[in-house]
MDTraj code that builds the backbone (N, CA, C; nanometers):
import mdtraj as md
import numpy as np

residues = "MET ARG ARG LEU PHE ARG VAL CYS VAL THR VAL LEU PRO ALA CYS LEU GLY ALA CYS VAL SER VAL PRO SER THR GLY ALA VAL ALA PRO ALA ARG HIS ALA PHE VAL ALA ARG PRO ALA ARG GLU PRO GLY CYS ALA PHE GLU VAL PHE GLU GLU ARG GLU PRO SER ARG PRO TYR GLU VAL LEU GLY VAL LEU PRO VAL SER GLY ASN GLU TYR LEU GLY LYS GLU GLY ARG LYS ALA LEU LEU GLN ASP THR VAL CYS ARG ALA GLY ALA ASP ALA VAL VAL LEU PRO ARG PRO PHE GLU ARG LEU VAL ALA GLY ARG ARG GLN VAL ARG GLU TYR GLU ALA ARG PHE VAL VAL TRP LYS ASP SER PRO SER GLU LYS ASP ALA ALA ALA PRO ARG ARG".split()
xyz = np.array([
    [-0.3227, -3.8976, -1.4004],
    [-0.2160, -3.8144, -1.2738],
    [-0.1277, -3.7545, -1.3834],
    [-0.0699, -3.7753, -1.4559],
    [-0.0077, -3.7201, -1.5648],
    [-0.0331, -3.6062, -1.6603],
    [-0.1682, -3.6305, -1.7148],
    [-0.2222, -3.4974, -1.7310],
    [-0.2281, -3.3598, -1.6329],
    [-0.3250, -3.3938, -1.4978],
    [-0.2830, -3.3115, -1.4151],
    [-0.1360, -3.2022, -1.3992],
    [-0.0654, -3.3271, -1.3729],
    [0.1048, -3.2127, -1.3847],
    [0.1249, -3.1513, -1.4910],
    [0.0801, -3.1732, -1.6269],
    [0.1195, -3.0488, -1.7366],
    [0.0144, -2.9945, -1.7172],
    [-0.0670, -2.9162, -1.6580],
    [-0.2362, -2.9069, -1.6816],
    [-0.1413, -2.7414, -1.5708],
    [-0.1110, -2.7925, -1.4573],
    [-0.0179, -2.7184, -1.3593],
    [0.0970, -2.6432, -1.4103],
    [0.1379, -2.7302, -1.4749],
    [0.3323, -2.6473, -1.5017],
    [0.3056, -2.5845, -1.5898],
    [0.2045, -2.6009, -1.7141],
    [0.1405, -2.4603, -1.8041],
    [0.0973, -2.3807, -1.7447],
    [-0.0108, -2.3620, -1.6546],
    [-0.0884, -2.2635, -1.5885],
    [0.0131, -2.1841, -1.5156],
    [0.0921, -2.2797, -1.3979],
    [0.1479, -2.1593, -1.2833],
    [0.2668, -2.0768, -1.3740],
    [0.3306, -2.0812, -1.4660],
    [0.4252, -2.0102, -1.5357],
    [0.3234, -1.8972, -1.6101],
    [0.2213, -1.9415, -1.6360],
    [0.0931, -1.8241, -1.6926],
    [0.0919, -1.6878, -1.5320],
    [0.0806, -1.8058, -1.4851],
    [0.0650, -1.6801, -1.3631],
    [0.1325, -1.6464, -1.3154],
    [0.2423, -1.6948, -1.2697],
    [0.3806, -1.6276, -1.2210],
    [0.3774, -1.4737, -1.3048],
    [0.3823, -1.5188, -1.4710],
    [0.4347, -1.3936, -1.5409],
    [0.3802, -1.2992, -1.5130],
    [0.2267, -1.2837, -1.4898],
    [0.0989, -1.1833, -1.4067],
    [0.1242, -1.1310, -1.3288],
    [0.2215, -1.1928, -1.2317],
    [0.2409, -1.1467, -1.1288],
    [0.3715, -1.1151, -1.0941],
    [0.4753, -1.1055, -1.1486],
    [0.5836, -1.0897, -1.1080],
    [0.6266, -1.0331, -1.2552],
    [0.7601, -0.9413, -1.2274],
    [0.7970, -0.9121, -1.3468],
    [0.9442, -0.9018, -1.3216],
    [1.0174, -0.9460, -1.4305],
    [1.1473, -0.9718, -1.4142],
    [1.2117, -0.8788, -1.5110],
    [1.3214, -0.7968, -1.4426],
    [1.3742, -0.7372, -1.5156],
    [1.5116, -0.7828, -1.5681],
    [1.5748, -0.6959, -1.7225],
    [1.6517, -0.7336, -1.7507],
    [1.7678, -0.8239, -1.7016],
    [1.8421, -0.7621, -1.6138],
    [1.9494, -0.8311, -1.4864],
    [1.8903, -1.0055, -1.4818],
    [1.7714, -1.0873, -1.4950],
    [1.7426, -1.1530, -1.4269],
    [1.7160, -1.2282, -1.3108],
    [1.7165, -1.0931, -1.2300],
    [1.7029, -1.0945, -1.0923],
    [1.5010, -1.0788, -1.0692],
    [1.4794, -1.1288, -0.9426],
    [1.2766, -1.1057, -0.9314],
    [1.2862, -0.9664, -0.8996],
    [1.1719, -0.9206, -0.9475],
    [1.1434, -0.7271, -0.8995],
    [1.0916, -0.7460, -0.7561],
    [1.1170, -0.6852, -0.6633],
    [1.0113, -0.7121, -0.5800],
    [0.8478, -0.7317, -0.5914],
    [0.7815, -0.7301, -0.4674],
    [0.6472, -0.7729, -0.4899],
    [0.5822, -0.6974, -0.4842],
    [0.4669, -0.6426, -0.5759],
    [0.4046, -0.5625, -0.5298],
    [0.3488, -0.4455, -0.4271],
    [0.3466, -0.5358, -0.3045],
    [0.2873, -0.5235, -0.1807],
    [0.4386, -0.5025, -0.0586],
    [0.5489, -0.5089, -0.1238],
    [0.6388, -0.5299, -0.0647],
    [0.7001, -0.3548, -0.0635],
    [0.6783, -0.3482, 0.1098],
    [0.7257, -0.2238, 0.1603],
    [0.9044, -0.1896, 0.1701],
    [0.8862, -0.0814, 0.1336],
    [1.0662, 0.0114, 0.1976],
    [1.0987, -0.0123, 0.3403],
    [1.2051, -0.0897, 0.3457],
    [1.1847, -0.0757, 0.5257],
    [1.2286, 0.0598, 0.5744],
    [1.1606, 0.0883, 0.6680],
    [1.1543, 0.1775, 0.7844],
    [1.1560, 0.1702, 0.8857],
    [1.1814, 0.2098, 1.0299],
    [1.1607, 0.2240, 1.1470],
    [1.0046, 0.2471, 1.1644],
    [0.9384, 0.1251, 1.2141],
    [0.7784, 0.1376, 1.3382],
    [0.7471, 0.2264, 1.3887],
    [0.6782, 0.3208, 1.3526],
    [0.6294, 0.4302, 1.4409],
    [0.5518, 0.3754, 1.5939],
    [0.5636, 0.4338, 1.6542],
    [0.4380, 0.4195, 1.7698],
    [0.3063, 0.3548, 1.8010],
    [0.2700, 0.2803, 1.8248],
    [0.1026, 0.2155, 1.7991],
    [0.0327, 0.3538, 1.8160],
    [-0.0423, 0.3813, 1.7599],
    [-0.1784, 0.4662, 1.7445],
    [-0.1225, 0.6137, 1.6796],
    [-0.0323, 0.6043, 1.5968],
    [0.0680, 0.7351, 1.5847],
    [-0.0488, 0.8113, 1.4803],
    [0.0211, 0.9650, 1.5062],
    [-0.0709, 1.0299, 1.4388],
    [-0.0214, 1.0628, 1.2503],
    [-0.1234, 1.0652, 1.1758],
    [-0.0865, 1.0577, 1.0141],
    [-0.2318, 1.0894, 0.9358],
    [-0.2289, 1.1141, 0.8214],
    [-0.3190, 1.2116, 0.7660],
    [-0.3298, 1.1469, 0.6379],
    [-0.5004, 1.1451, 0.5818],
    [-0.5121, 1.0948, 0.4941],
    [-0.5834, 1.1763, 0.3969],
    [-0.4959, 1.1515, 0.2506],
    [-0.5530, 1.2379, 0.1338],
    [-0.6632, 1.2000, 0.0621],
    [-0.8102, 1.1381, 0.0264],
    [-0.8605, 1.1043, -0.0452],
    [-0.8691, 1.2032, -0.1817],
    [-0.8440, 1.1222, -0.3010],
    [-0.9274, 1.1929, -0.4152],
    [-0.8383, 1.3017, -0.4539],
    [-0.7124, 1.3524, -0.3805],
    [-0.6570, 1.4964, -0.3689],
    [-0.4842, 1.3713, -0.3440],
    [-0.3645, 1.5041, -0.4287],
    [-0.2307, 1.4789, -0.3728],
    [-0.1926, 1.5851, -0.2363],
    [-0.1245, 1.5296, -0.2149],
    [-0.0530, 1.6280, -0.0988],
    [-0.0022, 1.7172, -0.1600],
    [0.0274, 1.8459, -0.0980],
    [0.0967, 1.9561, -0.1184],
    [0.2898, 1.9464, -0.1186],
    [0.2599, 1.8689, -0.0360],
    [0.4219, 1.8353, 0.0205],
    [0.4762, 1.7153, -0.0792],
    [0.6413, 1.7282, -0.1037],
    [0.6843, 1.6473, -0.1760],
    [0.6807, 1.5076, -0.0888],
    [0.6782, 1.3412, -0.1647],
    [0.6259, 1.1938, -0.0883],
    [0.7582, 1.1712, -0.1422],
    [0.7599, 1.0214, -0.0766],
    [0.8261, 0.8811, -0.1474],
    [0.7231, 0.7817, -0.0870],
    [0.6702, 0.7160, -0.1511],
    [0.6205, 0.6158, -0.1669],
    [0.6482, 0.4888, -0.1351],
    [0.6673, 0.3980, 0.0396],
    [0.6809, 0.3344, 0.1004],
    [0.6356, 0.2194, 0.0421],
    [0.5043, 0.1829, -0.0205],
    [0.4197, 0.0840, -0.0842],
    [0.3015, 0.0796, -0.0413],
    [0.2325, -0.0062, -0.1342],
    [0.0892, 0.0248, -0.1887],
    [0.0307, -0.1063, -0.1783],
    [-0.1465, -0.0972, -0.1053],
    [-0.2024, -0.1875, -0.0576],
    [-0.3364, -0.2016, -0.1120],
    [-0.4081, -0.3465, -0.1989],
    [-0.4916, -0.3230, -0.1959],
    [-0.5940, -0.2778, -0.0537],
    [-0.6694, -0.2141, -0.0310],
    [-0.8086, -0.1550, 0.0430],
    [-0.9366, -0.1810, -0.0028],
    [-1.0615, -0.2362, 0.0787],
    [-1.1748, -0.2658, 0.0385],
    [-1.2383, -0.1893, 0.1661],
    [-1.3298, -0.1702, 0.1172],
    [-1.4547, -0.0934, 0.1887],
    [-1.6098, -0.1247, 0.1538],
    [-1.6771, -0.0982, 0.2648],
    [-1.8319, -0.0576, 0.1919],
    [-1.8539, 0.0909, 0.2270],
    [-2.0577, 0.0990, 0.1808],
    [-2.0511, 0.2486, 0.1681],
    [-2.0566, 0.3033, 0.2845],
    [-2.1004, 0.2586, 0.3547],
    [-2.0614, 0.2734, 0.5270],
    [-2.0215, 0.3160, 0.5771],
    [-1.8452, 0.3075, 0.5613],
    [-1.7680, 0.3511, 0.6131],
    [-1.6806, 0.4208, 0.5461],
    [-1.6589, 0.5400, 0.6596],
    [-1.6729, 0.6807, 0.6378],
    [-1.5273, 0.7138, 0.6373],
    [-1.4591, 0.8302, 0.5833],
    [-1.3717, 0.9177, 0.6164],
    [-1.3121, 0.8859, 0.7318],
    [-1.3322, 0.8628, 0.8816],
    [-1.3135, 0.7920, 1.0044],
    [-1.3029, 0.6255, 1.0075],
    [-1.3690, 0.5735, 0.9548],
    [-1.3266, 0.4282, 0.9326],
    [-1.2035, 0.3409, 0.8877],
    [-1.2077, 0.4732, 0.7406],
    [-1.0928, 0.4324, 0.6437],
    [-0.9585, 0.4759, 0.7307],
    [-0.9394, 0.5707, 0.8214],
    [-0.8715, 0.6076, 0.9231],
    [-0.8395, 0.5257, 0.9623],
    [-0.9717, 0.4387, 1.0397],
    [-0.9451, 0.3732, 1.1527],
    [-0.8671, 0.2304, 1.1164],
    [-0.9109, 0.1643, 0.9460],
    [-0.8585, 0.0494, 0.9408],
    [-0.7301, 0.0872, 0.8610],
    [-0.6621, 0.1608, 0.8766],
    [-0.5044, 0.1704, 0.7986],
    [-0.4404, 0.2593, 0.8890],
    [-0.4716, 0.3164, 1.0245],
    [-0.3918, 0.3124, 1.1476],
    [-0.2887, 0.1796, 1.1535],
    [-0.2949, 0.0951, 1.2343],
    [-0.2140, -0.0522, 1.2368],
    [-0.0751, 0.0066, 1.0893],
    [-0.1178, -0.0331, 0.9691],
    [0.0086, -0.0241, 0.8706],
    [0.0159, 0.1229, 0.8436],
    [0.0321, 0.1744, 0.8861],
    [0.0951, 0.3095, 0.9095],
    [0.1570, 0.3796, 0.9509],
    [0.1179, 0.3260, 1.1417],
    [0.2058, 0.2923, 1.2132],
    [0.3344, 0.1935, 1.1936],
    [0.3040, 0.0493, 1.2093],
    [0.4172, -0.0789, 1.1326],
    [0.5174, -0.0235, 1.0145],
    [0.4365, 0.0668, 0.9238],
    [0.5415, 0.1132, 0.8164],
    [0.5734, 0.2118, 0.8406],
    [0.5906, 0.2737, 0.9246],
    [0.7128, 0.4216, 0.9000],
    [0.5959, 0.5145, 0.8540],
    [0.4808, 0.4878, 0.7923],
    [0.4778, 0.6189, 0.7085],
    [0.4007, 0.7633, 0.8595],
    [0.3860, 0.8703, 0.7455],
    [0.3119, 0.9461, 0.7387],
    [0.2090, 0.9746, 0.7196],
    [0.1842, 0.9764, 0.5734],
    [0.0346, 1.0063, 0.5312],
    [-0.0273, 0.8741, 0.4757],
    [-0.1524, 0.8415, 0.4270],
    [-0.1807, 0.7402, 0.3110],
    [-0.2214, 0.8493, 0.2277],
    [-0.2523, 0.8070, 0.0499],
    [-0.2576, 0.8793, -0.0066],
    [-0.3917, 0.7817, -0.1292],
    [-0.5186, 0.8172, -0.0975],
    [-0.5973, 0.6858, -0.1520],
    [-0.6678, 0.8054, -0.3014],
    [-0.6204, 0.6864, -0.4172],
    [-0.6725, 0.7729, -0.5077],
    [-0.8405, 0.7416, -0.5342],
    [-0.9236, 0.7783, -0.5990],
    [-1.0550, 0.7824, -0.6480],
    [-1.0537, 0.6135, -0.6266],
    [-1.1620, 0.5634, -0.6015],
    [-1.2227, 0.4151, -0.5418],
    [-1.2534, 0.3527, -0.6886],
    [-1.2010, 0.2471, -0.6935],
    [-1.3073, 0.1613, -0.7725],
    [-1.4667, 0.0834, -0.7359],
    [-1.5616, 0.1198, -0.7930],
    [-1.6700, 0.1368, -0.6994],
    [-1.7137, -0.0333, -0.7752],
    [-1.8080, -0.1034, -0.6449],
    [-1.8676, -0.2345, -0.7853],
    [-1.9997, -0.2996, -0.7026],
    [-2.0845, -0.3247, -0.7006],
    [-2.1288, -0.3818, -0.6247],
    [-2.1525, -0.5786, -0.6332],
    [-2.1868, -0.6074, -0.5193],
    [-2.2328, -0.7108, -0.4725],
    [-2.3314, -0.7768, -0.4277],
    [-2.3288, -0.8498, -0.4917],
    [-2.5071, -0.9295, -0.4770],
    [-2.6033, -0.8548, -0.5281],
    [-2.5740, -0.7630, -0.6118],
    [-2.6764, -0.6629, -0.6851],
    [-2.6919, -0.5653, -0.5635],
    [-2.6795, -0.5728, -0.4453],
    [-2.6903, -0.4506, -0.3940],
    [-2.6211, -0.3351, -0.2727],
    [-2.5007, -0.4233, -0.2231],
    [-2.3928, -0.4016, -0.1646],
    [-2.3183, -0.2969, -0.2369],
    [-2.2399, -0.2020, -0.2162],
    [-2.1949, -0.1174, -0.2466],
    [-2.0229, -0.1631, -0.2229],
    [-1.9460, -0.2037, -0.2646],
    [-1.7690, -0.1865, -0.2413],
    [-1.6985, -0.1332, -0.3009],
    [-1.6111, -0.0558, -0.2346],
    [-1.5143, 0.0013, -0.3010],
    [-1.3982, 0.0029, -0.2426],
    [-1.3283, -0.0176, -0.4070],
    [-1.1363, -0.0601, -0.3385],
    [-1.0483, 0.0614, -0.3898],
    [-0.9695, 0.0856, -0.3128],
    [-0.8523, 0.1439, -0.3304],
    [-0.6988, 0.0890, -0.3669],
    [-0.6416, 0.1634, -0.3850],
    [-0.5139, 0.0955, -0.3742],
    [-0.4317, 0.2432, -0.3292],
    [-0.4135, 0.2205, -0.2030],
    [-0.3671, 0.3219, -0.0688],
    [-0.2417, 0.2632, -0.0826],
    [-0.1624, 0.3901, -0.0769],
    [-0.0186, 0.4506, -0.1009],
    [0.0141, 0.5111, -0.0019],
    [0.0967, 0.4120, 0.0753],
    [0.1361, 0.4838, 0.2193],
    [0.2935, 0.5731, 0.2007],
    [0.2980, 0.6410, 0.2649],
    [0.3498, 0.7207, 0.2073],
    [0.4975, 0.8457, 0.3090],
    [0.6101, 0.8631, 0.2910],
    [0.6733, 0.9426, 0.3539],
    [0.7053, 1.0569, 0.3561],
    [0.6922, 1.1850, 0.4084],
    [0.7239, 1.2952, 0.3853],
    [0.9060, 1.3340, 0.3365],
    [0.9163, 1.3651, 0.2048],
    [1.0419, 1.4288, 0.1843],
    [1.1058, 1.5192, 0.2785],
    [1.0705, 1.5963, 0.2656],
    [1.0763, 1.7276, 0.3394],
    [1.0683, 1.7864, 0.4784],
    [1.0851, 1.6761, 0.5525],
    [1.0491, 1.6574, 0.6768],
    [1.2183, 1.6166, 0.7677],
    [1.3021, 1.6840, 0.8477],
    [1.4102, 1.6667, 0.8552],
    [1.4237, 1.4886, 0.9240],
    [1.5462, 1.4474, 0.8900],
    [1.5576, 1.2949, 0.8296],
    [1.6114, 1.3246, 1.0584],
    [1.6152, 1.1605, 1.0707],
    [1.6775, 1.0887, 1.1894],
    [1.7646, 1.1703, 1.2432],
    [1.8551, 1.1535, 1.1070],
    [1.9730, 1.2083, 1.2127],
    [1.9819, 1.3241, 1.2169],
    [1.9156, 1.4448, 1.1779],
    [1.9145, 1.5826, 1.2112],
    [1.8474, 1.5895, 1.3526],
    [1.7627, 1.5662, 1.3481],
    [1.6719, 1.4946, 1.4815],
    [1.7602, 1.4635, 1.5801],
    [1.8973, 1.3885, 1.5683],
    [1.9116, 1.3135, 1.7054],
    [2.0440, 1.4183, 1.7681],
    [2.1018, 1.4693, 1.6521],
    [2.2207, 1.5731, 1.6243],
    [2.1877, 1.6745, 1.7261],
    [2.2773, 1.6806, 1.8012],
    [2.2462, 1.8257, 1.9143],
    [2.3069, 1.9223, 1.8055],
    [2.2004, 2.0148, 1.8817],
    [2.1888, 2.1405, 1.8431],
    [2.2943, 2.2473, 1.8821],
    [2.3370, 2.3436, 1.8244],
    [2.4102, 2.4568, 1.8581],
    [2.3702, 2.6042, 1.8964],
])
top = md.Topology()
chain = top.add_chain()
for i, resn in enumerate(residues, 1):
    res = top.add_residue(resn, chain, resSeq=i)
    for name in ("N", "CA", "C"):
        top.add_atom(name, md.element.get_by_symbol(name[0]), res)
traj = md.Trajectory(xyz[None], top)
């Protein structure tokens, strides 16, 4: 049992070092999948998906999540898969760079994306929208 404890202590810090970076201040950096806090949008909200291209509008990344699909999941299927997360995160769009493709069991193709959930920087702020117009 003592030997098992030593292995766990040795392996665990190595895994944590690979997953979490620590800035020079000694504070733990936010997890890769942590999102910037924003108010959620209504369920079923409208949003855009940019596949393998960058939007022409300036944007800020709220968070990044891995997304996987198969070769049968088309653009509409990917958009439906992202719908709930986009609305809950308060995002305006999702940027899907070129996927990493691999074969599973020698015949099924899996596409893995690093989905970036973004908010437009050039849209009016909520303060501006709530302010009365003169």
